C-alpha positions in Angstrom: -10.1 -29.3 3.1 -7.6 -32.2 2.6 -6.3 -34.0 5.5 -2.5 -33.7 6.0 -2.2 -37.0 7.4 1.7 -36.2 7.9 1.1 -33.7 10.6 -1.1 -35.9 12.3 1.6 -38.6 12.2 3.8 -35.8 13.5 1.9 -34.9 16.4 1.1 -38.7 17.3 4.8 -39.1 17.5 4.4 -41.7 14.6 6.7 -39.9 12.2 9.6 -37.4 13.0 9.1 -33.6 12.4 11.3 -31.8 10.2 12.0 -28.6 12.3 11.3 -28.3 15.9 11.8 -25.0 18.1 12.5 -25.6 21.6 12.6 -23.5 24.9 10.7 -20.6 23.2 8.3 -18.3 24.9 5.0 -18.6 22.7 3.1 -15.6 22.4 -0.6 -17.3 22.2 -2.6 -14.7 20.2 -5.6 -16.8 20.9 -5.3 -16.6 24.5 -3.2 -13.7 25.3 -1.1 -15.7 27.0 2.9 -16.0 27.1 4.4 -19.3 28.2 7.2 -21.8 27.5 6.3 -24.0 24.9 7.9 -26.0 21.9 6.9 -26.2 18.1 7.1 -29.2 15.9 7.0 -28.7 12.2 6.1 -31.1 9.4 6.6 -29.2 5.8 5.2 -26.1 5.7 2.6 -26.4 8.6 2.7 -26.9 12.2 2.2 -30.5 13.3 2.4 -29.6 17.4 2.5 -27.1 20.0 3.6 -27.9 23.4 5.6 -30.8 24.7 7.1 -32.0 21.5 9.8 -34.4 22.6 7.9 -37.4 20.6 8.1 -35.6 17.7 11.9 -35.1 17.5 13.6 -37.9 15.1 17.5 -37.9 14.0 17.0 -36.4 11.3 15.0 -33.2 13.1 16.4 -29.9 12.7 16.5 -28.4 16.2 16.3 -24.4 16.8 17.5 -23.6 20.9 14.5 -20.3 21.4 15.8 -20.0 25.0 15.0 -16.6 26.2 13.4 -15.7 22.8 9.6 -15.1 22.3 8.2 -17.2 19.6 5.6 -14.4 17.6 3.3 -15.4 14.6 4.7 -14.3 11.2 3.2 -10.6 11.1 0.6 -10.4 8.0 0.0 -6.7 6.6 -3.7 -7.0 5.3 -3.6 -4.2 3.1 -0.6 -2.9 1.1 0.0 -2.1 -2.7 3.5 -3.4 -2.7 4.1 -1.4 -5.8 4.3 2.1 -3.8 8.0 0.7 -2.4 8.9 1.3 -5.8 10.5 -2.3 -5.7 10.0 -5.7 -7.6 8.3 -8.3 -5.8 11.1 -10.3 -5.2 13.1 -7.1 -3.5 10.0 -6.3 -2.0 9.6 -9.7 -0.2 13.1 -9.7 1.0 12.5 -6.4 2.6 9.3 -7.7 4.3 10.7 -10.9 5.8 13.5 -9.1 7.1 11.3 -7.4 9.5 9.1 -10.6 10.3 6.2 -10.1 7.7 5.2 -13.5 6.2 1.6 -12.7 4.8 0.5 -9.7 2.6 -2.7 -8.7 0.9 -1.8 -6.7 -2.1 -5.0 -6.0 -5.0 -2.2 -5.8 -7.6 -4.4 -2.6 -8.9 -1.2 -0.3 -9.9 0.2 -3.3 -11.9 -3.0 -3.8 -13.4 -3.7 -0.3 -14.2 -0.7 -0.1 -16.4 -0.5 -4.0 -17.7 -3.7 -5.4 -17.2 -4.9 -8.7 -16.0 -2.2 -10.3 -17.4 0.4 -7.9 -15.5 -1.2 -8.8 -12.1 -1.0 -13.0 -13.1 2.8 -12.3 -13.9 3.2 -10.7 -10.5 1.2 -13.6 -8.7 3.7 -16.0 -10.6 6.6 -14.2 -9.2 5.5 -14.0 -5.3 4.9 -17.6 -6.0 8.7 -18.1 -6.3 9.7 -16.4 -3.0 8.9 -17.6 0.7 6.4 -14.5 1.2 2.4 -15.5 1.1 0.7 -12.9 -1.5 -2.9 -12.8 -0.8 -5.0 -11.4 -3.7 -8.0 -9.2 -3.0 -9.4 -8.8 -6.6 -9.8 -5.0 -7.5 -13.3 -4.1 -7.5 -13.8 -0.3 -8.8 -12.1 -0.4 -12.1 -15.0 1.2 -13.9 -15.2 2.9 -17.0 -14.6 6.6 -16.3 -14.3 9.9 -18.3 -12.6 11.3 -15.4 -9.4 9.5 -15.9 -7.1 7.6 -18.6 -5.8 4.2 -17.5 -3.4 1.8 -19.7 -5.4 -1.2 -19.6 -8.9 -2.0 -20.1 -11.3 -1.8 -17.4 -12.3 -4.6 -15.4 -15.6 -6.2 -15.7 -17.8 -8.5 -13.6 -16.3 -10.9 -16.1 -13.0 -10.7 -15.6 -13.8 -10.4 -12.0 -15.7 -13.7 -11.6 -13.0 -15.3 -13.0 -10.0 -13.6 -11.1 -11.6 -14.4 -7.6 -11.6 -18.3 -7.9 -8.0 -18.0 -8.2 -6.4 -20.1 -4.9 -4.6 -16.7 -4.1 -7.9 -14.6 -4.3 -9.3 -13.7 -1.1 -12.2 -11.4 -1.8 -12.7 -8.2 -3.4 -10.5 -5.1 -2.4 -11.1 -1.2 -2.1 -15.0 -1.3 -2.9 -15.7 2.4 -3.0 -18.8 4.0 -1.1 -20.1 6.2 -3.8 -20.9 3.5 -6.2 -22.6 1.8 -3.2 -24.7 4.6 -2.1 -25.5 5.1 -5.6 -26.8 1.4 -6.1 -24.3 0.7 -8.8 -25.5 -2.5 -10.6 -22.1 -3.1 -11.4 -21.1 -2.9 -7.9 -24.1 -5.2 -6.9 -22.6 -7.8 -9.6 -19.3 -8.1 -7.9 -20.4 -8.1 -4.2 -22.7 -10.7 -5.6 -19.6 -12.9 -6.9 -17.6 -12.4 -3.8 -20.5 -13.7 -1.4 -20.9 -16.6 -3.7 -17.5 -17.8 -3.4 -17.7 -16.7 0.4 -14.9 -14.2 0.0 -14.7 -10.3 1.9 -15.5 -7.3 0.4 -12.8 -4.9 1.4 -14.2 -1.3 1.9 -12.8 2.0 0.8 -14.9 4.8 2.5 -13.0 7.8 3.8 -14.5 10.5 5.9 -18.0 8.4 5.6 -20.7 8.9 8.6 -24.1 8.6 9.8 -26.6 7.4 7.4 -24.4 7.2 4.4 -22.0 4.9 6.6 -25.1 2.2 7.5 -26.4 2.6 4.0 -22.6 1.2 3.2 -22.2 -1.3 5.8 -25.6 -2.7 4.7 -23.9 -3.7 1.7 -22.2 -6.3 3.0 -18.6 -4.5 3.5 -16.1 -6.2 6.1 -13.4 -3.7 6.6 -12.2 -0.2 6.0 -8.5 1.3 6.1 -9.5 4.9 5.9 -9.9 6.0 9.0 -7.9 9.4 9.8 -9.2 10.1 13.6 -10.3 8.3 16.5 -14.0 9.6 15.8 -14.5 8.1 12.4 -12.8 4.6 13.6 -14.7 4.1 16.3 -17.9 5.0 14.3 -17.0 2.7 12.1 -16.0 -0.3 14.4 -19.5 0.2 16.2 -21.1 -0.1 12.8 -19.5 -3.7 12.7 -17.0 -3.0 10.1 -13.2 -4.5 10.5 -10.9 -1.2 11.4 -7.5 -1.1 9.6 -5.3 0.9 11.1 -2.8 2.8 8.5 0.8 3.9 9.2 2.1 4.6 5.7 5.0 6.8 4.2 2.6 9.6 3.6 -0.7 8.8 5.9 0.3 8.5 9.3 -2.8 7.4 11.1 -2.3 5.0 13.4 -1.4 6.7 16.7 -4.5 8.8 16.3 -6.9 5.5 15.6 -5.4 3.8 18.2 -7.0 6.2 20.9 -9.8 3.9 20.7 -7.9 1.4 22.7 -5.7 3.3 24.8 -8.5 5.9 25.8 -12.1 4.7 24.8 -11.1 1.1 25.9 -13.1 -0.5 23.1 -12.2 -4.4 21.9 -9.4 -4.5 19.8 -9.8 -7.9 18.3 -11.6 -6.2 15.4 -8.9 -3.8 14.8 -5.8 -4.7 12.5 -2.5 -2.6 11.5 -1.9 -2.0 7.8 0.4 -0.2 5.4 -1.6 0.6 2.5 1.7 2.6 1.0 5.3 2.6 2.0 8.0 3.3 -0.1 11.5 1.5 0.1 13.0 3.9 2.0 10.6 3.3 4.9 11.0 -0.6 4.9 14.7 0.1 5.3 14.7 2.5 8.1 11.8 2.2 10.0 10.6 -1.6 9.4 7.3 -3.0 8.2 4.9 -4.1 10.6 7.2 -4.2 13.2 7.8 -1.0 13.2 4.0 -0.6 13.6 3.9 -3.2 16.6 6.4 -0.8 18.4 4.5 2.6 17.6 1.9 0.7 19.4 3.3 -0.5 22.1 5.1 3.0 22.7 1.1 4.6 22.4 0.3 2.4 25.5 -1.1 -0.7 23.7 -0.4 -4.0 25.3 2.6 -6.1 23.6 0.6 -8.9 23.1 -2.7 -6.9 21.6 -0.1 -5.0 19.7 1.0 -8.5 18.2 -2.6 -9.7 17.9 -3.9 -6.9 15.6 -0.8 -7.6 13.2 -1.2 -11.4 13.2 -4.9 -13.2 14.1 -6.8 -10.1 13.7 -5.6 -9.3 10.4 -6.1 -13.2 9.5 -9.7 -13.0 10.6 -10.5 -10.2 8.6 -9.3 -11.6 5.5 -11.0 -15.0 6.7 -7.8 -16.9 6.3 -7.1 -17.8 9.9 -7.4 -21.4 9.4 -4.0 -21.4 7.6 -2.5 -18.0 9.0 -2.2 -15.8 12.3 -1.4 -18.2 15.2 1.4 -21.0 16.0 -1.1 -23.2 16.5 -1.3 -27.2 14.9 -2.5 -27.0 11.1 -1.4 -23.6 10.4 1.3 -23.2 8.1 4.8 -22.6 10.0 5.4 -18.9 10.0 7.2 -17.9 13.2 9.1 -15.2 14.1 11.6 -15.2 16.8 12.8 -12.3 18.7 14.5 -11.1 21.7 12.2 -8.6 22.9 8.5 -7.4 22.4 8.5 -4.2 23.0 11.7 -3.5 20.5 11.3 -6.5 18.1 14.8 -7.7 18.0 14.0 -10.2 15.3 16.7 -13.1 15.3 15.1 -15.3 13.3 12.1 -15.6 10.9 10.4 -18.7 9.4 8.2 -18.9 6.4 6.2 -22.2 5.9 8.4 -24.1 7.7 11.9 -22.9 6.2 14.1 -20.4 7.8 13.9 -17.2 5.5 16.1 -14.7 7.8 18.7 -16.0 10.1 19.3 -12.5 11.8 21.9 -11.4 8.6 20.3 -11.9 5.5 17.2 -13.4 3.7 17.5 -16.4 1.5 15.9 -15.5 -1.2 18.2 -14.8 -4.6 16.0 -11.6 -6.3 19.3 -10.5 -8.4 17.5 -11.5 -11.7 13.8 -10.2 -12.0 12.6 -11.6 -15.1 9.8 -9.4 -16.6 7.6 -9.9 -19.9 7.1 -7.5 -22.4 3.7 -6.7 -20.6 5.4 -5.2 -18.1 8.0 -3.0 -19.8 8.2 -0.1 -22.1 4.9 1.5 -21.0 5.5 5.2 -21.0 4.4 6.5 -24.7 4.0 10.1 -24.5 1.8 11.5 -27.1 4.3 14.0 -28.0 7.3 15.7 -26.1 6.4 18.3 -23.6 6.8 22.1 -24.1 6.8 24.1 -21.0 3.7 26.1 -22.7 1.9 22.8 -22.4 1.9 22.8 -18.7 0.9 26.9 -18.3 -2.8 27.6 -17.5 -3.9 30.4 -19.2 -6.9 32.8 -18.9 -8.9 34.9 -21.6 -9.1 38.7 -21.9 -5.6 39.1 -20.1 -6.9 39.9 -16.7 -4.5 41.4 -14.0 -5.7 38.8 -11.2 -7.2 35.3 -11.5 -9.0 33.7 -8.4 -8.1 29.9 -8.5 -9.3 26.6 -6.8 -5.9 25.0 -5.2 -5.4 21.5 -4.0 -4.5 21.8 -0.4 -2.4 18.9 0.3 -1.0 17.6 3.9 2.2 16.3 5.4 0.6 13.5 7.1 -3.0 12.7 5.2 -4.4 11.6 2.2 -7.2 14.2 2.5 -7.0 17.5 0.6 -8.9 20.5 1.4 -10.4 22.6 -1.4 -8.7 26.0 -1.2 -9.1 29.0 -3.4 -6.3 32.0 -3.8 -5.9 34.9 -6.2 -3.0 34.6 -8.2 -1.2 37.2 -10.7 -1.9 37.0 -14.7 1.1 37.9 -16.4 0.6 37.9 -20.7 -2.7 35.6 -20.0 -0.6 32.9 -17.9 -1.5 32.5 -14.2 1.5 32.9 -12.1 3.1 30.6 -9.3 3.5 32.3 -6.0 6.5 30.3 -4.1 5.9 32.9 -1.5 2.6 31.7 -0.6 3.5 27.9 -1.8 1.0 28.1 -4.5 2.4 25.9 -7.4 1.2 24.6 -10.6 0.7 20.9 -10.8 0.0 18.9 -13.9 -0.9 15.3 -15.0 0.2 14.4 -18.7 -1.3 11.3 -20.2 1.7 8.6 -20.4 -0.1 5.9 -22.4 0.1 7.1 -25.7 -3.9 7.5 -26.0 -5.2 11.2 -26.2 -2.4 13.3 -25.1 -4.6 14.8 -22.1 -2.7 17.2 -19.6 -5.0 18.2 -16.7 -3.8 21.1 -15.1 -4.5 22.9 -11.6 -2.6 24.8 -8.5 -1.4 23.0 -5.3 -0.3 24.0 -1.8 1.9 22.3 0.5 5.0 21.3 -1.1 7.1 24.7 -0.4 9.4 24.5 -3.5 11.1 27.4 -3.8 12.5 26.4 -7.5 12.7 23.4 -9.5 10.2 20.6 -10.4 9.5 17.3 -9.1 7.6 14.4 -11.3 6.7 10.8 -10.9 5.2 8.3 -13.2 3.5 6.7 -10.0 0.0 8.6 -9.5 -3.5 6.6 -8.2 -5.2 5.2 -9.7 -4.4 6.2 -13.4 -0.4 6.3 -13.2 0.1 8.9 -15.7 2.8 11.3 -15.1 2.6 14.0 -12.3 4.5 16.9 -12.6 4.5 20.0 -10.0 6.8 23.1 -9.7 7.9 26.6 -9.7 8.4 26.9 -13.6 7.0 25.8 -16.3 10.7 24.7 -17.9 11.8 22.3 -15.4 8.6 20.8 -15.1 8.6 20.2 -19.0 11.9 18.8 -18.6 10.9 16.4 -16.0 8.0 15.2 -17.6 10.1 14.4 -20.6 12.9 12.7 -18.7 10.8 10.4 -17.3 9.5 9.3 -20.8 13.3 9.1 -21.8 13.3 6.6 -18.8 10.2 4.5 -19.3 9.0 5.8 -15.9 10.4 7.2 -12.6 10.9 9.9 -10.4 13.0 12.8 -11.2 13.8 16.2 -9.6 15.0 19.1 -12.0 16.1 22.6 -10.9 17.8 25.3 -13.2 17.6 23.5 -16.2 19.6 20.1 -14.6 18.5 16.8 -13.5 19.3 17.0 -9.6 18.3 13.1 -9.1 16.2 10.3 -10.6 15.3 6.8 -9.8 14.5 4.7 -12.8 11.1 2.9 -12.5 11.1 0.8 -15.7 8.6 -1.8 -14.9 5.2 -0.5 -15.6 7.0 2.7 -14.7 5.8 1.8 -10.9 8.7 -0.4 -10.0 12.8 -0.4 -10.0 14.4 -3.3 -11.3 17.7 -2.7 -8.6 18.1 -3.9 -5.2 16.0 -2.6 -2.6 19.0 -1.0 -0.9 19.6 0.8 -3.6 16.1 2.3 -3.8 16.1 3.0 -0.8 19.4 5.3 -0.9 18.2 6.9 -4.0 14.9 7.8 -2.7 16.9 9.7 0.7 19.0 11.4 -2.1 16.2 13.0 -3.9 14.2 13.6 -0.7 17.2 15.3 0.1 17.4 17.4 -3.0 14.0 18.5 -2.5 14.3 20.0 1.4 17.3 22.0 -0.1 14.7 23.2 -2.9 12.1 24.0 0.1 10.2 21.0 0.3 9.3 20.2 4.1 7.4 16.8 3.3 9.0 13.8 4.8 7.4 11.4 2.1 7.2 14.1 -1.1 7.0 11.5 -3.7 4.3 9.2 -1.9 2.2 12.5 -1.0 2.5 13.4 -4.7 1.3 10.0 -5.8 -2.0 10.7 -3.8 -2.9 13.7 -5.0 -4.0 12.4 -8.5 -6.2 9.7 -6.5 -9.7 11.0 -7.8 -11.7 8.8 -4.7 -10.0 10.8 -1.6 -11.4 14.2 -1.1 -11.9 17.0 -1.4 -9.8 17.4 -4.8 -8.2 14.7 -7.1 -6.2 15.5 -10.7 -6.2 13.4 -13.3 -5.1 14.2 -17.5 -8.8 15.2 -17.8 -8.5 17.8 -15.0 -8.9 18.8 -11.7 -12.2 16.5 -9.7 -14.7 17.7 -6.9 -14.3 14.1 -5.0 -17.5 15.1 -3.5 -19.4 15.8 -6.7 -17.4 13.5 -8.8 -17.0 16.2 -11.7 -14.5 17.6 -13.2 -14.1 21.7 -12.5 -12.2 24.3 -14.0 -9.1 25.7 -12.0 -9.8 28.8 -12.5 -13.0 30.3 -11.0 -13.0 33.7 -12.4 
């Protein structure tokens, strides 16, 4: 570590500070105290806290924070920024407006579509914004015959290169099944993280008992998949940092907070994270500030809630020497707010610069320059016909018993359901009365043209179709609907847009959002994207869909690592067995 002699001189009064915040009520997340203190800043970092009169010079900028609280900039320790559907500069604008100054994102979605080169390009874009992007390196891109992706799979050689990057903080999403199977590839990646003294962040949904113990023994540091207090407590007792998720589709925070509000456990190894939130969520609810307000309303002490969004995540990522508190030597990431309970944010400072003045964010993101690597990524093998999306059976029976993916309104977990459906001319027919619809995943990288098919419940459509090119963790085109004609139209429209989300009904496009960057991100301003998401969701509600965030939920139905069922271009996946299963039982 290089000594910052300028900070030393400012703290000793031998050199004037660039910026001083006076008369604020400092929230000290190390001691859980609130007291009046001034803050002296030199360049991007904090030089002194307390009485800093000796740090002021004739050219020092002074902010009078009388009657306001000084809170550390918020940290989201686990977020896939791509789920916002925004370019990184636009995502940064929305995050900074809500007091978030640091995010940790593995850029997995970009990497899946455009490879390591795409991720490196986004890291470069991030460096041009005031929002700090920490980079947990993707860890589970192993070759798989269960799904098709756009890029080459990551191997140990690439991970070894990436984990030495300045922004790299460790490994992301270390899956439980390969660890329990003692995968040599997983062992190699964990060794690389250990050698670099960096973290191994977990991904262990519903893991309990001896399997949880075995998983933790591999050296995993954190997990963000708890959906109930029992699971969160079990993981905390095993020494994991529990990252409590509050996303657009998966809202687990209030349930997990019960281990603090009801069980009374120590909160210091707990943090709040987003995992996945869209632009509409950020525009209407906020980001980390929203989670803090939810926690306080649930009975968590305001300073503890702030601690869970600042120091705790910084410690989880092993970056608390740089971020997470308003103390000397840390980056000057500071939120000035009128109230803690309501997070009425007046100003945001990131790396010593005022980036939000209460009205607008000081970031010009009007022109997002992307290379060809991030563009023109949707290449259908051939135009989709309605018949391509039908599920058929032999021998023309009148009925067919089928497997059904049971989707949830509030959780990423799905249920393994069964149903009996009518068969007409060998085609298994959807049943909108029982909310059982066909779903398909169309390979979109121009490789195989595979189409995986199944049935799904929970989306409630009475007519029409919805489709998206955002689908974890392969990002092929996913479509569901009441009829194959509207479904095919939606898929083909996404191909024409070079990525997007589309709603179709009665053979007409009811709404769409183009996502030209990797088929994942818009190139439009955040407010416009948020408005378009809102309009699409209203269209879907008119078609019968009850879900609060239907496109976000649909994007996780395709995740083949979260139980019970997932779906890819290869077909329906039984997550517990990690194998393809026929959607028709008989």
